[in-house]
C-alpha positions as CSV (number, residue, x, y, z in Angstrom):
1,X,105.8,72.3,185.5
2,X,104.9,71.6,188.9
3,X,102.6,68.1,189.2
4,X,101.4,66.5,192.2
5,X,101.2,62.7,191.9
6,X,98.5,61.0,194.4
7,X,98.2,57.5,195.0
8,X,98.2,55.4,198.4
9,X,101.5,53.9,199.1
10,X,102.9,51.1,196.7
11,X,100.4,52.8,193.5
12,X,103.5,53.2,191.1
13,X,104.1,56.8,191.8
14,X,107.7,56.2,192.7
15,X,107.9,54.3,189.3
16,X,106.3,56.8,187.3
17,X,108.0,59.9,188.6
18,X,111.4,58.1,188.1
19,X,110.8,58.1,184.2
20,X,109.5,61.6,184.2
21,X,112.8,62.4,186.1
22,X,114.8,60.7,183.4
23,X,112.3,61.9,180.5
24,X,111.3,65.4,181.5
25,X,114.2,66.7,183.5
26,X,112.1,67.1,186.7
27,X,112.9,66.6,190.0
28,X,111.0,64.0,192.2
29,X,110.2,65.5,195.6
30,X,109.6,62.3,197.2
31,X,108.2,62.5,200.9
32,X,108.7,58.8,201.7
33,X,112.7,59.1,200.4
34,X,113.4,61.8,202.2
35,X,111.8,60.7,205.4
36,X,114.2,57.5,204.5
37,X,117.1,59.2,203.9
38,X,116.7,61.3,207.4
39,X,116.2,58.0,208.9
40,X,119.4,56.6,207.5
41,X,121.4,59.3,208.7
42,X,120.7,58.8,212.2
43,X,119.7,61.9,213.2
44,X,117.5,62.6,215.8
45,X,114.8,63.3,213.5
46,X,115.7,60.3,211.6
47,X,115.2,58.6,214.6
48,X,111.8,60.5,215.5
49,X,110.5,60.1,212.0
50,X,111.2,56.1,212.1
51,X,109.2,55.5,215.4
52,X,106.6,57.0,214.0
53,X,106.6,55.3,210.8
54,X,107.3,52.5,212.2
55,X,103.9,52.4,213.9
56,X,102.3,52.9,210.8
57,X,101.6,57.1,211.4
58,X,102.2,59.8,209.3
59,X,105.0,62.3,210.3
60,X,104.2,65.3,211.3
61,X,103.0,68.5,208.6
62,X,105.7,70.9,210.5
63,X,108.6,68.0,209.5
64,X,107.5,67.2,205.8
65,X,107.2,70.9,204.8
66,X,110.2,71.9,205.9
67,X,111.7,68.4,204.1
68,X,110.0,69.7,200.7
69,X,110.5,73.8,201.4
70,X,114.2,72.9,201.5
71,X,114.3,71.3,198.3
72,X,112.0,73.6,196.1
73,X,114.8,76.1,195.2
74,X,116.5,73.2,193.5
75,X,113.0,71.5,191.7
76,X,112.7,75.2,190.6
77,X,115.7,75.3,189.0
78,X,115.5,72.3,187.1
79,X,112.1,73.5,185.7
80,X,109.4,71.6,187.6
81,X,108.4,69.5,190.7
82,X,107.3,66.4,191.0
83,X,105.4,66.1,194.5
84,X,104.9,62.5,195.3
85,X,103.6,61.6,198.8
86,X,103.3,65.6,199.4
87,X,100.6,67.0,200.2
88,X,98.6,64.4,202.0
89,X,95.9,66.9,203.5
90,X,94.7,70.1,202.9
91,X,96.4,71.9,205.0
92,X,100.0,70.7,203.2
93,X,97.9,71.7,200.1
94,X,97.6,75.2,201.6
95,X,101.3,75.6,202.6
96,X,102.1,74.0,199.1
97,X,100.5,76.5,197.1
98,X,101.7,79.6,199.4
99,X,105.3,78.2,199.2
100,X,105.3,77.7,195.4
101,X,103.6,81.6,195.1
102,X,106.4,83.0,197.2
103,X,108.5,81.5,194.1
104,X,106.1,82.7,191.9
105,X,105.0,79.2,190.6
106,X,101.9,76.9,191.0
107,X,100.9,73.4,190.4
108,X,100.0,72.9,186.8
109,X,98.8,69.1,187.1
110,X,97.7,67.2,189.5
111,X,97.0,63.3,189.0
112,X,95.4,60.7,190.8
113,X,96.8,57.0,190.1
114,X,93.5,54.8,191.1
115,X,94.2,51.7,192.2
116,X,92.6,48.5,194.1
117,X,93.0,48.8,197.6
118,X,93.6,44.3,197.9
119,X,96.2,44.4,195.0
120,X,98.2,47.2,196.9
121,X,98.3,44.9,199.8
122,X,99.7,42.0,197.7
123,X,102.0,44.5,196.1
124,X,103.6,45.2,199.5
125,X,104.0,41.7,201.0
126,X,105.9,40.9,197.9
127,X,108.2,44.3,198.5
128,X,108.3,43.7,201.9
129,X,109.8,40.1,201.6
130,X,112.2,41.0,198.5
131,X,113.3,44.4,200.1
132,X,112.8,44.2,203.8
133,X,111.5,48.0,203.8
134,X,110.4,48.5,207.2
135,X,107.8,50.8,205.8
136,X,106.3,48.5,204.0
137,X,105.4,45.5,206.8
138,X,102.1,44.3,206.0
139,X,100.9,45.8,209.3
140,X,101.4,49.0,209.2
141,X,100.9,49.2,205.3
142,X,97.3,48.7,206.5
143,X,97.4,51.7,208.6
144,X,99.0,53.6,206.5
145,X,96.5,53.2,203.5
146,X,93.7,54.1,205.8
147,X,95.2,56.8,206.8
148,X,95.8,57.6,202.9
149,X,92.5,56.9,202.2
150,X,90.8,59.2,204.7
151,X,93.2,62.0,204.6
152,X,93.3,62.3,201.1
153,X,89.9,62.5,199.8
154,X,89.4,66.1,201.1
155,X,92.4,66.8,198.1
156,X,90.6,65.3,195.7
157,X,87.6,68.2,195.6
158,X,90.2,71.1,196.2
159,X,92.3,70.1,193.3
160,X,89.3,69.1,190.9
161,X,87.5,72.3,191.8
162,X,90.8,74.2,190.6
163,X,90.4,72.1,187.1
164,X,93.5,70.5,187.8
165,X,93.1,67.0,188.9
166,X,93.3,63.8,186.7
167,X,92.2,60.4,187.1
168,X,94.4,57.2,185.7
169,X,94.0,53.6,186.0
170,X,97.0,53.1,187.8
171,X,96.6,48.9,187.6
172,X,97.5,48.9,184.0
173,X,100.8,48.4,182.7
174,X,104.0,50.6,183.6
175,X,103.7,51.8,180.1
176,X,100.4,52.2,180.0
177,X,100.2,54.2,183.1
178,X,103.2,56.2,181.8
179,X,101.1,57.0,178.3
180,X,98.3,58.5,180.2
181,X,100.6,60.5,182.7
182,X,102.2,61.6,179.3
183,X,98.7,62.6,177.7
184,X,97.8,64.9,180.9
185,X,101.0,66.6,180.9
186,X,101.1,67.2,177.4
187,X,97.9,68.7,177.8
188,X,97.5,72.6,178.4
189,X,97.8,73.2,182.1
190,X,94.5,74.8,183.9
């Protein structure tokens, strides 16, 4: 099973994805985690990504697609992937469909965590104070949130028209959101 989790930064995608990895054995393909790993490596690519993310800009499609493609076999061997933070644009969605088709796979479910932007800003301020993640700087987060809202809006009809999109209230308790996600995943795929 291949699942896309949509939601702006700090919406709880990572929390839910980690739970699905533990309970369903899927592989989480988090572009955020992959980019942080690249930055931590100190590589040229990592330094380039750090400069882009520090400004609050999104890393190019070419970089993100290459990171995802490198991990698809691992996900296929595990029985499925949770795409967290990808795709962000229709171009990335088309590229993902093509990558999966080459492997005889497809997206089975798309779940959008609907959240309140003001509440997210509060979450990020706390997370930045607690963890000091540079990509959670409240100022750069506002830029990322605006980019998410602008770029992701066209993806909703893209997946909605395919009958794959389910929307869940992401502002609920973690267990409530988890139960709603499980109900979607246990329903027949489109």
